[in-house]
TIDRENTOR-911940 format. One line per 3 residues: number of its first residue (from 1); their letters; for each residue x, y, z of C-alpha. Coordinates in steps of 0.02 Angstrom, whole numbers, plus 50000, padded with zeros to 5 digits. Layout:
NUM> A> X/Y/Z | ... .
This chain:
1> MKK> 51063/50873/49760 | 51149/50923/49885 | 51272/50752/49924 .
4> IMP> 51289/50702/50081 | 51326/50532/50065 | 51529/50519/50044 .
7> ALL> 51574/50510/49855 | 51634/50346/49805 | 51810/50293/49821 .
10> AAA> 51903/50164/49718 | 52058/50122/49854 | 52099/50132/50032 .
13> VLV> 52119/50326/50082 | 52199/50392/50248 | 52065/50513/50359 .
16> TGC> 52150/50660/50432 | 52092/50768/50590 | 52110/50649/50715 .
19> ARE> 52235/50585/50826 | 52310/50498/50717 | 52291/50430/50531 .
22> VPV> 52189/50287/50514 | 52154/50179/50353 | 51996/50178/50248 .
25> YQT> 51922/50018/50128 | 51816/50045/50010 | 51741/49940/49876 .
28> DVF> 51582/49947/49755 | 51514/49775/49722 | 51359/49744/49602 .
31> AMD> 51279/49606/49690 | 51071/49560/49729 | 51032/49684/49578 .
34> TLM> 51095/49837/49639 | 51256/49916/49666 | 51317/49902/49846 .
37> TVK> 51441/49980/49925 | 51561/49977/50087 | 51675/50067/50172 .
40> FSG> 51756/50067/50340 | 51891/50140/50444 | 52029/50020/50511 .
43> GNE> 52036/49812/50474 | 52143/49758/50316 | 52148/49711/50135 .
46> TLL> 52095/49540/50211 | 51924/49597/50282 | 51882/49690/50115 .
49> EQV> 51886/49524/50034 | 51784/49447/50168 | 51626/49584/50152 .
52> REE> 51649/49540/49978 | 51668/49353/49986 | 51511/49380/50116 .
55> IHR> 51394/49478/49998 | 51415/49343/49850 | 51376/49202/49981 .
58> FEK> 51211/49304/50019 | 51157/49345/49846 | 51184/49134/49774 .
61> LWD> 51092/49095/49927 | 50900/49187/49865 | 50952/49230/49677 .
64> VND> 50762/49159/49630 | 50850/49099/49460 | 51019/49022/49501 .
67> EKS> 50943/48825/49503 | 51075/48788/49655 | 51017/48945/49780 .
70> DIY> 50930/48895/49936 | 50766/49015/49857 | 50763/48938/49675 .
73> RLN> 50781/48728/49747 | 50625/48782/49865 | 50522/48879/49760 .
76> HSH> 50537/48709/49634 | 50534/48589/49770 | 50336/48538/49738 .
79> GEK> 50276/48531/49932 | 50423/48440/50002 | 50528/48496/50171 .
82> TAV> 50678/48580/50075 | 50854/48597/50171 | 50926/48746/50183 .
85> SEE> 51067/48848/50253 | 51071/48904/50420 | 51052/49100/50331 .
88> TAF> 50890/49065/50242 | 50819/48972/50386 | 50847/49103/50501 .
91> LTA> 50790/49241/50346 | 50619/49125/50314 | 50582/49121/50490 .
94> RAL> 50618/49316/50531 | 50519/49356/50391 | 50363/49257/50440 .
97> ELS> 50368/49318/50582 | 50371/49506/50499 | 50223/49455/50370 .
100> ART> 50106/49409/50526 | 50158/49568/50649 | 50096/49661/50504 .
103> EGA> 49959/49559/50466 | 50010/49500/50279 | 50040/49700/50236 .
106> LDI> 50229/49594/50191 | 50220/49429/50126 | 50372/49338/50045 .
109> SIY> 50233/49216/49947 | 50225/49387/49825 | 50349/49287/49694 .
112> PVL> 50215/49239/49575 | 50137/49397/49556 | 50262/49504/49541 .
115> RAW> 50339/49374/49401 | 50173/49452/49320 | 50196/49592/49319 .
118> GFT> 50348/49600/49253 | 50472/49662/49376 | 50579/49526/49393 .
121> TGQ> 50621/49489/49204 | 50577/49654/49159 | 50449/49614/49055 .
124> YEV> 50326/49755/49104 | 50144/49713/49062 | 49963/49752/49183 .
127> PDS> 49917/49577/49234 | 49736/49531/49183 | 49613/49533/49343 .
130> RTL> 49600/49352/49313 | 49787/49319/49309 | 49777/49404/49470 .
133> SEL> 49634/49307/49548 | 49702/49157/49510 | 49890/49200/49587 .
136> LNK> 49827/49281/49722 | 49767/49079/49795 | 49924/49045/49799 .
139> VDY> 49974/49193/49917 | 49965/49151/50106 | 50137/49160/50214 .
142> RQI> 50042/49060/50352 | 50077/48903/50220 | 50242/48917/50267 .
145> VVD> 50343/48809/50373 | 50510/48843/50456 | 50607/48708/50558 .
148> GQH> 50743/48806/50617 | 50804/48664/50716 | 50830/48548/50577 .
151> RTV> 50850/48715/50422 | 50711/48638/50338 | 50595/48737/50243 .
154> QVP> 50419/48694/50174 | 50326/48777/50037 | 50154/48722/49976 .
157> EGM> 50148/48658/49820 | 50095/48792/49654 | 50204/48938/49808 .
160> MLD> 50352/49033/49790 | 50464/49150/49874 | 50527/49320/49853 .
163> PGA> 50636/49375/49996 | 50675/49553/49913 | 50582/49637/50061 .
166> VAK> 50698/49579/50180 | 50874/49509/50083 | 50976/49697/50087 .
169> GFT> 50941/49734/50275 | 51005/49528/50323 | 51140/49556/50242 .
172> GDR> 51195/49711/50318 | 51168/49669/50503 | 51293/49531/50433 .
175> LCE> 51423/49630/50381 | 51399/49742/50540 | 51423/49576/50622 .
178> LLR> 51568/49537/50521 | 51636/49701/50537 | 51627/49710/50728 .
181> ENG> 51699/49570/50774 | 51853/49618/50686 | 51870/49769/50797 .
184> VSS> 51788/49861/50674 | 51699/50012/50745 | 51672/50141/50597 .
187> ALL> 51578/50107/50467 | 51459/50134/50351 | 51363/50047/50222 .
190> NLG> 51272/50073/50039 | 51179/49915/49996 | 51073/49981/49860 .
193> GNV> 50982/50134/49947 | 50985/50025/50116 | 51094/50125/50230 .
196> QAL> 51171/50037/50385 | 51282/50123/50509 | 51419/50047/50631 .
199> GGK> 51461/50168/50720 | 51488/50353/50715 | 51626/50441/50595 .
202> PDG> 51800/50431/50626 | 51830/50576/50706 | 51664/50534/50819 .
205> SAW> 51525/50645/50743 | 51357/50579/50664 | 51340/50497/50502 .
208> RVA> 51246/50618/50377 | 51098/50539/50271 | 50990/50611/50157 .
211> VKD> 50830/50541/50120 | 50772/50592/49940 | 50602/50677/49867 .
214> PQH> 50501/50526/49783 | 50448/50631/49652 | 50629/50715/49620 .
217> PDE> 50751/50597/49668 | 50899/50739/49630 | 50829/50832/49803 .
220> IVC> 50807/50775/49972 | 50662/50808/50102 | 50757/50811/50257 .
223> TLE> 50928/50747/50345 | 50964/50612/50498 | 51101/50605/50587 .
226> IRD> 51164/50421/50653 | 51239/50298/50744 | 51236/50098/50731 .
229> RAV> 51058/50142/50666 | 50973/50058/50451 | 50885/50179/50365 .
232> ITS> 50783/50098/50278 | 50684/50171/50125 | 50511/50100/50005 .
235> GSY> 50431/50214/49865 | 50369/50201/49740 | 50518/50299/49633 .
238> ERY> 50617/50146/49641 | 50551/50023/49516 | 50403/50062/49410 .
241> FVG> 50351/50068/49231 | 50239/50165/49136 | 50072/50062/49062 .
244> KDG> 49990/50066/48867 | 49843/50163/48982 | 49970/50295/49022 .
247> KTY> 49988/50231/49216 | 50125/50233/49324 | 50168/50043/49428 .
250> WHI> 50290/50026/49530 | 50347/49875/49606 | 50274/49865/49784 .
253> LDP> 50116/49783/49775 | 49979/49755/49893 | 49969/49564/49940 .
256> ATG> 49777/49578/49931 | 49756/49644/49796 | 49908/49609/49667 .
259> YPA> 49895/49797/49627 | 50037/49910/49659 | 49990/49993/49855 .
262> DKG> 49928/50132/49821 | 49852/50202/49974 | 49919/50388/50008 .
265> LLS> 50117/50373/50013 | 50257/50388/49893 | 50386/50311/50013 .
268> VTI> 50410/50256/50170 | 50590/50261/50284 | 50636/50162/50429 .
271> IGE> 50767/50180/50569 | 50834/50058/50676 | 50934/49944/50762 .
274> NGL> 50907/49814/50670 | 50925/49815/50450 | 50808/49653/50409 .
277> ECD> 50687/49734/50508 | 50679/49888/50442 | 50691/49854/50260 .
280> ALS> 50544/49701/50284 | 50429/49868/50367 | 50472/49982/50266 .
283> TAL> 50395/49869/50105 | 50242/49832/50263 | 50192/50020/50285 .
286> FVM> 50187/50061/50116 | 50071/49931/50104 | 49970/49993/50243 .
289> GKD> 49945/50159/50168 | 49962/50328/50265 | 49842/50274/50390 .
292> GAM> 49877/50125/50432 | 50083/50165/50427 | 50029/50322/50558 .
295> TYC> 49933/50205/50646 | 50091/50081/50674 | 50226/50209/50706 .
298> REH> 50093/50262/50848 | 50093/50106/50931 | 50280/50033/50926 .
301> PQM> 50381/50153/50989 | 50539/50043/50959 | 50562/50092/50769 .
304> EAV> 50544/50275/50710 | 50499/50349/50533 | 50488/50462/50396 .
307> LID> 50324/50456/50313 | 50292/50559/50119 | 50129/50553/50069 .
310> SDR> 50043/50585/49894 | 50021/50786/49921 | 50251/50775/49958 .
313> RLY> 50188/50829/50142 | 50328/50773/50265 | 50290/50644/50454 .
316> LTE> 50418/50640/50561 | 50381/50503/50715 | 50435/50607/50870 .
319> GLL> 50595/50510/50908 | 50699/50583/50774 | 50673/50745/50842 .
322> GIA> 50872/50820/50851 | 50931/50690/50732 | 50816/50744/50576 .
325> EPS> 50809/50915/50488 | 50686/50958/50361 | 50771/51018/50193 .
328> EGM> 50723/51236/50212 | 50522/51254/50132 | 50477/51081/50198 .
331> EHT> 50348/51083/50318 | 50321/50943/50428 | 50209/50831/50554 .
334> VIS> 50262/50745/50723 | 50173/50588/50729 | 50147/50572/50925 .
337> RQG> 50166/50419/51020 | 50051/50467/51115 | 49889/50469/50973 .
340> SDG> 49886/50648/50936 | 49983/50753/50793 | 50079/50921/50800 .
343> T> 50163/51032/50681 .
């Protein structure tokens, strides 16, 4: 696989080739069950520590297994209004908004179903249809109530939240905000595959980010040149298991059926200014499937997308022309905002 992302660094280094040498800091943090790498030019060691503290603070707020976390307390609140942090109230409210915008393709109350499949515990199994039917009765984002003014969230009895589809995107947004407030104008974040860029490279050029081939994750299907953008992917290759029946089951579940979403897509990459939104939409469009995702892309020109279907065909929204470079031999189709496609 051709390397697009910079190699991981263990300590501060100096970037040369600029008008002056600029200190570059990098930290690798394992949090939210994934490796997170944050690299920025300028700043100092104190800012590096602030970045690490913020990552761990958010992890503690949303850890479903930590009895002190906001999410754990909400999931065991027995239907009572529960006081939460400002960040959790905001995260939940935005997740509900995006759930409504995608007509439930995203639903943060899917946690009990994910757990039944073993995606939260590692004890994988295919739930029987009766179990899924019972659990799906408690999956409905519309029943969750957020009071932003008083910072409370009310989750009905028996329902449980999973912020996994939005947490890393939100974290990336807040880290970029923290860095910007401290004078950093060039940074690259890789939060378990969720890439977010603050500005461009220290030399002024754009960051180059790879989109993986979902069938061959060591290879790439295209590269993107970005500045001040998030590039977030959801795919069938990320977390999956093979059942006793020999079938492959991945972790992106359709809230309507409780089964892994399987409507003609292998991966969805969303490119936009807001990481939380890109994170949520990458999941939602994967659930929608090929036809639904293409329709959504046509109707929402404020975001860009790279879709790879089950036949390994590549689809790019027209706003990516000029900044997306398909790999050699990779044919692609342009999703036009006018409603017609071209190659």
